[in-house]
C-alpha positions in Angstrom: 0.0 0.0 0.0 1.6 3.3 -1.1 0.8 6.3 1.1 0.5 8.5 -2.0 -2.3 6.3 -3.4 -4.0 6.4 0.0 -3.9 10.2 0.1 -5.5 10.3 -3.4 -8.3 8.0 -2.3 -8.9 10.0 0.9 -8.8 13.3 -1.0 -11.3 11.9 -3.6 -13.7 10.8 -0.8 -13.3 14.1 1.0 -14.1 16.2 -2.1 -17.1 14.1 -2.9 -18.5 14.4 0.6 -17.7 18.1 1.0 -15.2 17.7 3.9 -11.4 18.1 4.1 -8.6 15.5 4.5 -8.1 17.0 8.0 -11.7 16.2 8.8 -11.3 12.6 7.8 -8.2 12.2 9.9 -9.6 14.3 12.8 -11.7 13.5 15.8 -15.0 15.2 15.0 -18.1 13.2 15.6 -20.4 15.3 13.4 -22.5 12.9 11.4 -21.5 14.1 7.9 -17.8 14.0 8.8 -18.1 10.6 10.5 -19.9 9.2 7.4 -17.2 10.6 5.1 -14.5 9.0 7.4 -16.3 5.6 7.2 -16.5 5.9 3.4 -12.8 6.8 3.2 -11.9 3.7 5.4 -14.0 1.5 3.1 -12.5 3.0 -0.1 -9.0 2.3 1.1 -9.9 -1.1 2.4 -11.6 -2.0 -1.0 -8.6 -0.7 -2.9 -6.1 -2.7 -0.8 -8.0 -5.8 0.4 -5.0 -7.5 1.7 -4.4 -4.7 4.2 -5.2 -5.7 7.8 -7.6 -3.7 10.0 -4.7 -3.1 12.3 -2.7 -1.5 9.5 -5.7 0.6 8.5 -6.0 1.7 12.1 -2.4 2.7 12.3 -2.8 4.7 9.0 -5.9 6.5 10.2 -4.9 6.8 13.9 -7.6 4.6 15.2 -8.0 1.2 16.9 -8.6 -1.9 14.8 -12.1 -2.4 16.3 -13.0 1.2 15.4 -12.1 0.6 11.8 -14.1 -2.6 11.8 -17.2 -0.8 13.2 -16.7 2.0 10.6 -16.5 -0.5 7.7 -19.7 -2.1 9.0 -21.4 1.3 9.2 -20.3 2.2 5.7 -21.7 -1.0 4.3 -25.0 -0.4 6.1 -25.2 3.1 4.8 -24.7 2.0 1.3 -27.5 -0.5 1.6 -29.9 1.9 3.5 -31.7 3.3 0.4 -32.8 -0.3 -0.4 -34.1 -1.2 3.0 -37.8 -0.8 3.6 -38.8 0.3 7.1 -41.6 -1.4 8.8 -44.8 0.7 9.1 
């Protein structure tokens, strides 16, 4: 995994979500920033599937379990438009 490629992925996600790279690597818990952060984690993980969650955590300054939860949330948010809510 080349750091330059990761920066490009993070910058693309940040631009598409209307946040900055600093927001993605920061600690803000605002929903729009957290969602962008989860999407960035997922984008990097999908681009480098052999990368461990521990390595992703080191890259983003988070614990492995936090990365795991974020990937789960990103997957759930991508599926959300197709989920029908019970009336």
